[in-house]
TIFI-845724 format. One record per atom (N, C-alpha, C, CB): residue number from 0; atom name; x, y, z negated. Coordinates in nm, 2 decimals. Glycine has a CB too. Layout:
N
{n = NUM&atom = CA&u = X&v = Y&w = Z};
...
//
This chain:
67
{n = 0&atom = N&u = -7.19&v = 0.94&w = 27.47};
{n = 0&atom = CA&u = -7.11&v = 1.02&w = 27.40};
{n = 0&atom = C&u = -7.12&v = 0.98&w = 27.23};
{n = 0&atom = CB&u = -7.14&v = 1.16&w = 27.44};
{n = 1&atom = N&u = -7.04&v = 0.97&w = 27.17};
{n = 1&atom = CA&u = -7.07&v = 0.94&w = 26.99};
{n = 1&atom = C&u = -7.09&v = 1.08&w = 26.93};
{n = 1&atom = CB&u = -6.93&v = 0.85&w = 26.89};
{n = 2&atom = N&u = -7.14&v = 1.04&w = 26.82};
{n = 2&atom = CA&u = -7.19&v = 1.17&w = 26.74};
{n = 2&atom = C&u = -7.03&v = 1.18&w = 26.67};
{n = 2&atom = CB&u = -7.35&v = 1.14&w = 26.61};
{n = 3&atom = N&u = -7.03&v = 1.31&w = 26.61};
{n = 3&atom = CA&u = -6.91&v = 1.36&w = 26.54};
{n = 3&atom = C&u = -6.88&v = 1.25&w = 26.42};
{n = 3&atom = CB&u = -6.93&v = 1.52&w = 26.47};
{n = 4&atom = N&u = -6.98&v = 1.19&w = 26.34};
{n = 4&atom = CA&u = -6.96&v = 1.09&w = 26.24};
{n = 4&atom = C&u = -6.92&v = 0.98&w = 26.31};
{n = 4&atom = CB&u = -7.06&v = 1.06&w = 26.17};
{n = 5&atom = N&u = -6.94&v = 0.91&w = 26.40};
{n = 5&atom = CA&u = -6.89&v = 0.80&w = 26.49};
{n = 5&atom = C&u = -6.79&v = 0.83&w = 26.53};
{n = 5&atom = CB&u = -6.95&v = 0.76&w = 26.61};
{n = 6&atom = N&u = -6.74&v = 0.90&w = 26.62};
{n = 6&atom = CA&u = -6.62&v = 0.94&w = 26.67};
{n = 6&atom = C&u = -6.50&v = 0.96&w = 26.55};
{n = 6&atom = CB&u = -6.64&v = 1.07&w = 26.75};
{n = 7&atom = N&u = -6.54&v = 1.01&w = 26.43};
{n = 7&atom = CA&u = -6.45&v = 1.00&w = 26.29};
{n = 7&atom = C&u = -6.42&v = 0.89&w = 26.23};
{n = 7&atom = CB&u = -6.50&v = 1.06&w = 26.18};
{n = 8&atom = N&u = -6.50&v = 0.78&w = 26.29};
{n = 8&atom = CA&u = -6.51&v = 0.65&w = 26.23};
{n = 8&atom = C&u = -6.44&v = 0.57&w = 26.32};
{n = 8&atom = CB&u = -6.65&v = 0.60&w = 26.20};
{n = 9&atom = N&u = -6.42&v = 0.60&w = 26.46};
{n = 9&atom = CA&u = -6.38&v = 0.51&w = 26.54};
{n = 9&atom = C&u = -6.21&v = 0.50&w = 26.54};
{n = 9&atom = CB&u = -6.45&v = 0.54&w = 26.68};
{n = 10&atom = N&u = -6.16&v = 0.37&w = 26.56};
{n = 10&atom = CA&u = -6.02&v = 0.37&w = 26.53};
{n = 10&atom = C&u = -5.94&v = 0.44&w = 26.65};
{n = 10&atom = CB&u = -5.96&v = 0.22&w = 26.50};
{n = 11&atom = N&u = -5.83&v = 0.48&w = 26.67};
{n = 11&atom = CA&u = -5.75&v = 0.52&w = 26.75};
{n = 11&atom = C&u = -5.60&v = 0.46&w = 26.76};
{n = 11&atom = CB&u = -5.76&v = 0.65&w = 26.73};
{n = 12&atom = N&u = -5.56&v = 0.48&w = 26.89};
{n = 12&atom = CA&u = -5.41&v = 0.45&w = 26.92};
{n = 12&atom = C&u = -5.33&v = 0.55&w = 27.01};
{n = 12&atom = CB&u = -5.41&v = 0.31&w = 26.99};
{n = 13&atom = N&u = -5.22&v = 0.51&w = 27.03};
{n = 13&atom = CA&u = -5.16&v = 0.61&w = 27.14};
{n = 13&atom = C&u = -5.08&v = 0.52&w = 27.22};
{n = 13&atom = CB&u = -5.06&v = 0.73&w = 27.08};
{n = 14&atom = N&u = -5.11&v = 0.57&w = 27.34};
{n = 14&atom = CA&u = -5.05&v = 0.49&w = 27.47};
{n = 14&atom = C&u = -4.94&v = 0.59&w = 27.52};
{n = 14&atom = CB&u = -5.16&v = 0.45&w = 27.61};
{n = 15&atom = N&u = -4.84&v = 0.52&w = 27.56};
{n = 15&atom = CA&u = -4.74&v = 0.59&w = 27.65};
{n = 15&atom = C&u = -4.72&v = 0.53&w = 27.78};
{n = 15&atom = CB&u = -4.61&v = 0.61&w = 27.58};
{n = 16&atom = N&u = -4.70&v = 0.62&w = 27.90};
{n = 16&atom = CA&u = -4.70&v = 0.59&w = 28.04};
{n = 16&atom = C&u = -4.60&v = 0.67&w = 28.09};
{n = 16&atom = CB&u = -4.83&v = 0.62&w = 28.12};
{n = 17&atom = N&u = -4.51&v = 0.61&w = 28.23};
{n = 17&atom = CA&u = -4.42&v = 0.69&w = 28.28};
{n = 17&atom = C&u = -4.52&v = 0.78&w = 28.37};
{n = 17&atom = CB&u = -4.30&v = 0.61&w = 28.36};
{n = 18&atom = N&u = -4.44&v = 0.86&w = 28.42};
{n = 18&atom = CA&u = -4.52&v = 1.01&w = 28.47};
{n = 18&atom = C&u = -4.58&v = 0.95&w = 28.60};
{n = 18&atom = CB&u = -4.40&v = 1.16&w = 28.51};
{n = 19&atom = N&u = -4.53&v = 0.88&w = 28.68};
{n = 19&atom = CA&u = -4.63&v = 0.84&w = 28.83};
{n = 19&atom = C&u = -4.75&v = 0.75&w = 28.77};
{n = 19&atom = CB&u = -4.53&v = 0.74&w = 28.97};
{n = 20&atom = N&u = -4.76&v = 0.69&w = 28.67};
{n = 20&atom = CA&u = -4.83&v = 0.58&w = 28.58};
{n = 20&atom = C&u = -4.96&v = 0.71&w = 28.55};
{n = 20&atom = CB&u = -4.73&v = 0.51&w = 28.42};
{n = 21&atom = N&u = -4.92&v = 0.78&w = 28.50};
{n = 21&atom = CA&u = -5.01&v = 0.88&w = 28.45};
{n = 21&atom = C&u = -5.09&v = 0.97&w = 28.54};
{n = 21&atom = CB&u = -4.93&v = 0.96&w = 28.38};
{n = 22&atom = N&u = -4.97&v = 1.02&w = 28.65};
{n = 22&atom = CA&u = -5.03&v = 1.10&w = 28.73};
{n = 22&atom = C&u = -5.15&v = 1.00&w = 28.83};
{n = 22&atom = CB&u = -4.91&v = 1.18&w = 28.80};
{n = 23&atom = N&u = -5.12&v = 0.87&w = 28.86};
{n = 23&atom = CA&u = -5.21&v = 0.80&w = 28.89};
{n = 23&atom = C&u = -5.37&v = 0.77&w = 28.79};
{n = 23&atom = CB&u = -5.13&v = 0.69&w = 28.91};
{n = 24&atom = N&u = -5.35&v = 0.77&w = 28.70};
{n = 24&atom = CA&u = -5.45&v = 0.78&w = 28.60};
{n = 24&atom = C&u = -5.52&v = 0.92&w = 28.59};
{n = 24&atom = CB&u = -5.38&v = 0.74&w = 28.46};
{n = 25&atom = N&u = -5.45&v = 1.03&w = 28.61};
{n = 25&atom = CA&u = -5.55&v = 1.15&w = 28.62};
{n = 25&atom = C&u = -5.61&v = 1.16&w = 28.73};
{n = 25&atom = CB&u = -5.48&v = 1.28&w = 28.61};
{n = 26&atom = N&u = -5.57&v = 1.11&w = 28.86};
{n = 26&atom = CA&u = -5.66&v = 1.12&w = 28.97};
{n = 26&atom = C&u = -5.80&v = 1.03&w = 28.98};
{n = 26&atom = CB&u = -5.58&v = 1.08&w = 29.08};
{n = 27&atom = N&u = -5.73&v = 0.90&w = 28.91};
{n = 27&atom = CA&u = -5.83&v = 0.82&w = 28.88};
{n = 27&atom = C&u = -5.95&v = 0.88&w = 28.78};
{n = 27&atom = CB&u = -5.76&v = 0.72&w = 28.82};
{n = 28&atom = N&u = -5.93&v = 0.97&w = 28.74};
{n = 28&atom = CA&u = -5.99&v = 1.04&w = 28.62};
{n = 28&atom = C&u = -6.09&v = 1.12&w = 28.67};
{n = 28&atom = CB&u = -5.91&v = 1.12&w = 28.55};
{n = 29&atom = N&u = -5.98&v = 1.20&w = 28.73};
{n = 29&atom = CA&u = -6.05&v = 1.28&w = 28.85};
{n = 29&atom = C&u = -6.18&v = 1.25&w = 28.95};
{n = 29&atom = CB&u = -5.94&v = 1.30&w = 28.93};
{n = 30&atom = N&u = -6.12&v = 1.15&w = 28.98};
{n = 30&atom = CA&u = -6.26&v = 1.10&w = 29.07};
{n = 30&atom = C&u = -6.37&v = 1.05&w = 29.02};
{n = 30&atom = CB&u = -6.23&v = 0.99&w = 29.17};
{n = 31&atom = N&u = -6.36&v = 1.02&w = 28.90};
{n = 31&atom = CA&u = -6.48&v = 0.99&w = 28.80};
{n = 31&atom = C&u = -6.56&v = 1.06&w = 28.71};
{n = 31&atom = CB&u = -6.44&v = 0.93&w = 28.72};
{n = 32&atom = N&u = -6.49&v = 1.21&w = 28.72};
{n = 32&atom = CA&u = -6.50&v = 1.32&w = 28.61};
{n = 32&atom = C&u = -6.50&v = 1.28&w = 28.47};
{n = 32&atom = CB&u = -6.62&v = 1.39&w = 28.64};
{n = 33&atom = N&u = -6.43&v = 1.26&w = 28.46};
{n = 33&atom = CA&u = -6.36&v = 1.21&w = 28.34};
{n = 33&atom = C&u = -6.23&v = 1.21&w = 28.26};
{n = 33&atom = CB&u = -6.38&v = 1.12&w = 28.35};
{n = 34&atom = N&u = -6.22&v = 1.24&w = 28.16};
{n = 34&atom = CA&u = -6.08&v = 1.24&w = 28.11};
{n = 34&atom = C&u = -5.99&v = 1.14&w = 28.12};
{n = 34&atom = CB&u = -6.09&v = 1.26&w = 27.99};
{n = 35&atom = N&u = -5.87&v = 1.15&w = 28.07};
{n = 35&atom = CA&u = -5.76&v = 1.03&w = 28.11};
{n = 35&atom = C&u = -5.82&v = 0.95&w = 27.98};
{n = 35&atom = CB&u = -5.57&v = 1.08&w = 28.11};
{n = 36&atom = N&u = -5.80&v = 0.99&w = 27.86};
{n = 36&atom = CA&u = -5.86&v = 0.90&w = 27.75};
{n = 36&atom = C&u = -5.96&v = 0.85&w = 27.77};
{n = 36&atom = CB&u = -5.88&v = 0.96&w = 27.64};
{n = 37&atom = N&u = -6.08&v = 0.89&w = 27.81};
{n = 37&atom = CA&u = -6.19&v = 0.81&w = 27.82};
{n = 37&atom = C&u = -6.17&v = 0.72&w = 27.94};
{n = 37&atom = CB&u = -6.32&v = 0.89&w = 27.83};
{n = 38&atom = N&u = -6.12&v = 0.76&w = 28.01};
{n = 38&atom = CA&u = -6.10&v = 0.64&w = 28.12};
{n = 38&atom = C&u = -6.04&v = 0.54&w = 28.11};
{n = 38&atom = CB&u = -6.05&v = 0.66&w = 28.23};
{n = 39&atom = N&u = -5.91&v = 0.57&w = 28.01};
{n = 39&atom = CA&u = -5.87&v = 0.45&w = 27.94};
{n = 39&atom = C&u = -5.97&v = 0.38&w = 27.85};
{n = 39&atom = CB&u = -5.76&v = 0.47&w = 27.86};
{n = 40&atom = N&u = -6.02&v = 0.43&w = 27.76};
{n = 40&atom = CA&u = -6.12&v = 0.32&w = 27.66};
{n = 40&atom = C&u = -6.21&v = 0.29&w = 27.77};
{n = 40&atom = CB&u = -6.21&v = 0.38&w = 27.51};
{n = 41&atom = N&u = -6.26&v = 0.33&w = 27.90};
{n = 41&atom = CA&u = -6.35&v = 0.26&w = 27.97};
{n = 41&atom = C&u = -6.29&v = 0.13&w = 28.03};
{n = 41&atom = CB&u = -6.40&v = 0.35&w = 28.07};
{n = 42&atom = N&u = -6.16&v = 0.13&w = 28.08};
{n = 42&atom = CA&u = -6.07&v = 0.05&w = 28.15};
{n = 42&atom = C&u = -6.07&v = -0.09&w = 28.05};
{n = 42&atom = CB&u = -5.92&v = 0.13&w = 28.19};
{n = 43&atom = N&u = -6.05&v = -0.04&w = 27.93};
{n = 43&atom = CA&u = -6.00&v = -0.16&w = 27.83};
{n = 43&atom = C&u = -6.12&v = -0.22&w = 27.79};
{n = 43&atom = CB&u = -5.91&v = -0.12&w = 27.69};
{n = 44&atom = N&u = -6.24&v = -0.13&w = 27.78};
{n = 44&atom = CA&u = -6.36&v = -0.21&w = 27.71};
{n = 44&atom = C&u = -6.44&v = -0.33&w = 27.83};
{n = 44&atom = CB&u = -6.49&v = -0.08&w = 27.66};
{n = 45&atom = N&u = -6.39&v = -0.26&w = 27.95};
{n = 45&atom = CA&u = -6.45&v = -0.36&w = 28.08};
{n = 45&atom = C&u = -6.35&v = -0.49&w = 28.08};
{n = 45&atom = CB&u = -6.44&v = -0.27&w = 28.25};
{n = 46&atom = N&u = -6.25&v = -0.48&w = 28.06};
{n = 46&atom = CA&u = -6.13&v = -0.59&w = 28.03};
{n = 46&atom = C&u = -6.19&v = -0.67&w = 27.93};
{n = 46&atom = CB&u = -5.98&v = -0.52&w = 27.98};
{n = 47&atom = N&u = -6.21&v = -0.60&w = 27.81};
{n = 47&atom = CA&u = -6.25&v = -0.68&w = 27.69};
{n = 47&atom = C&u = -6.37&v = -0.77&w = 27.72};
{n = 47&atom = CB&u = -6.28&v = -0.58&w = 27.57};
{n = 48&atom = N&u = -6.50&v = -0.73&w = 27.80};
{n = 48&atom = CA&u = -6.58&v = -0.76&w = 27.83};
{n = 48&atom = C&u = -6.60&v = -0.88&w = 27.93};
{n = 48&atom = CB&u = -6.62&v = -0.68&w = 27.85};
{n = 49&atom = N&u = -6.46&v = -0.88&w = 28.00};
{n = 49&atom = CA&u = -6.45&v = -0.95&w = 28.09};
{n = 49&atom = C&u = -6.50&v = -0.93&w = 28.23};
{n = 49&atom = CB&u = -6.48&v = -1.05&w = 28.04};
{n = 50&atom = N&u = -6.50&v = -0.81&w = 28.25};
{n = 50&atom = CA&u = -6.54&v = -0.76&w = 28.36};
{n = 50&atom = C&u = -6.34&v = -0.66&w = 28.44};
{n = 50&atom = CB&u = -6.71&v = -0.64&w = 28.31};
{n = 51&atom = N&u = -6.39&v = -0.68&w = 28.55};
{n = 51&atom = CA&u = -6.25&v = -0.61&w = 28.59};
{n = 51&atom = C&u = -6.30&v = -0.49&w = 28.63};
{n = 51&atom = CB&u = -6.17&v = -0.68&w = 28.72};
{n = 52&atom = N&u = -6.19&v = -0.39&w = 28.58};
{n = 52&atom = CA&u = -6.19&v = -0.25&w = 28.62};
{n = 52&atom = C&u = -6.22&v = -0.24&w = 28.80};
{n = 52&atom = CB&u = -6.05&v = -0.18&w = 28.57};
{n = 53&atom = N&u = -6.31&v = -0.14&w = 28.79};
{n = 53&atom = CA&u = -6.31&v = -0.06&w = 28.94};
{n = 53&atom = C&u = -6.23&v = 0.01&w = 28.98};
{n = 53&atom = CB&u = -6.40&v = 0.02&w = 28.95};
{n = 54&atom = N&u = -6.09&v = 0.01&w = 29.02};
{n = 54&atom = CA&u = -6.01&v = 0.07&w = 29.06};
{n = 54&atom = C&u = -6.02&v = 0.15&w = 29.18};
{n = 54&atom = CB&u = -5.94&v = 0.01&w = 29.06};
{n = 55&atom = N&u = -6.04&v = 0.31&w = 29.20};
{n = 55&atom = CA&u = -6.08&v = 0.34&w = 29.33};
{n = 55&atom = C&u = -5.99&v = 0.31&w = 29.42};
{n = 55&atom = CB&u = -6.11&v = 0.46&w = 29.34};
{n = 56&atom = N&u = -5.98&v = 0.36&w = 29.53};
{n = 56&atom = CA&u = -5.92&v = 0.38&w = 29.66};
{n = 56&atom = C&u = -5.84&v = 0.50&w = 29.65};
{n = 56&atom = CB&u = -6.01&v = 0.39&w = 29.78};
{n = 57&atom = N&u = -5.68&v = 0.49&w = 29.62};
{n = 57&atom = CA&u = -5.63&v = 0.58&w = 29.60};
{n = 57&atom = C&u = -5.48&v = 0.53&w = 29.71};
{n = 57&atom = CB&u = -5.62&v = 0.61&w = 29.44};
{n = 58&atom = N&u = -5.41&v = 0.62&w = 29.77};
{n = 58&atom = CA&u = -5.30&v = 0.58&w = 29.81};
{n = 58&atom = C&u = -5.19&v = 0.52&w = 29.71};
{n = 58&atom = CB&u = -5.26&v = 0.68&w = 29.89};
{n = 59&atom = N&u = -5.20&v = 0.61&w = 29.59};
{n = 59&atom = CA&u = -5.08&v = 0.56&w = 29.50};
{n = 59&atom = C&u = -5.09&v = 0.43&w = 29.47};
{n = 59&atom = CB&u = -5.06&v = 0.62&w = 29.37};
{n = 60&atom = N&u = -5.20&v = 0.37&w = 29.47};
{n = 60&atom = CA&u = -5.19&v = 0.24&w = 29.37};
{n = 60&atom = C&u = -5.11&v = 0.13&w = 29.46};
{n = 60&atom = CB&u = -5.36&v = 0.18&w = 29.31};
{n = 61&atom = N&u = -5.10&v = 0.16&w = 29.60};
{n = 61&atom = CA&u = -5.04&v = 0.08&w = 29.66};
{n = 61&atom = C&u = -4.89&v = 0.06&w = 29.63};
{n = 61&atom = CB&u = -5.06&v = 0.11&w = 29.77};
{n = 62&atom = N&u = -4.84&v = 0.20&w = 29.58};
{n = 62&atom = CA&u = -4.67&v = 0.22&w = 29.54};
{n = 62&atom = C&u = -4.66&v = 0.13&w = 29.40};
{n = 62&atom = CB&u = -4.61&v = 0.42&w = 29.50};
{n = 63&atom = N&u = -4.76&v = 0.13&w = 29.32};
{n = 63&atom = CA&u = -4.76&v = 0.12&w = 29.19};
{n = 63&atom = C&u = -4.75&v = -0.06&w = 29.20};
{n = 63&atom = CB&u = -4.90&v = 0.20&w = 29.11};
{n = 64&atom = N&u = -4.84&v = -0.14&w = 29.31};
{n = 64&atom = CA&u = -4.82&v = -0.29&w = 29.32};
{n = 64&atom = C&u = -4.66&v = -0.35&w = 29.33};
{n = 64&atom = CB&u = -4.89&v = -0.33&w = 29.47};
{n = 65&atom = N&u = -4.58&v = -0.25&w = 29.42};
{n = 65&atom = CA&u = -4.50&v = -0.27&w = 29.43};
{n = 65&atom = C&u = -4.38&v = -0.26&w = 29.31};
{n = 65&atom = CB&u = -4.49&v = -0.22&w = 29.54};
{n = 66&atom = N&u = -4.40&v = -0.22&w = 29.22};
{n = 66&atom = CA&u = -4.30&v = -0.17&w = 29.08};
{n = 66&atom = C&u = -4.28&v = -0.29&w = 28.99};
{n = 66&atom = CB&u = -4.37&v = -0.04&w = 28.99};
//
């Protein structure tokens, strides 16, 4: 967790998702006991490090692959 001063100095961005995508992120975040914004940050940081994000087994992910 970041201190308040560190958090105030962090750059922020906005990301938009379709409803079904956000619902999937919510389920993933719930499974990892984190907020959706924290999950998105963890996904982006892992990809920037060259690590694949660990996607949990959720039935909805199969539907997303078809899109």
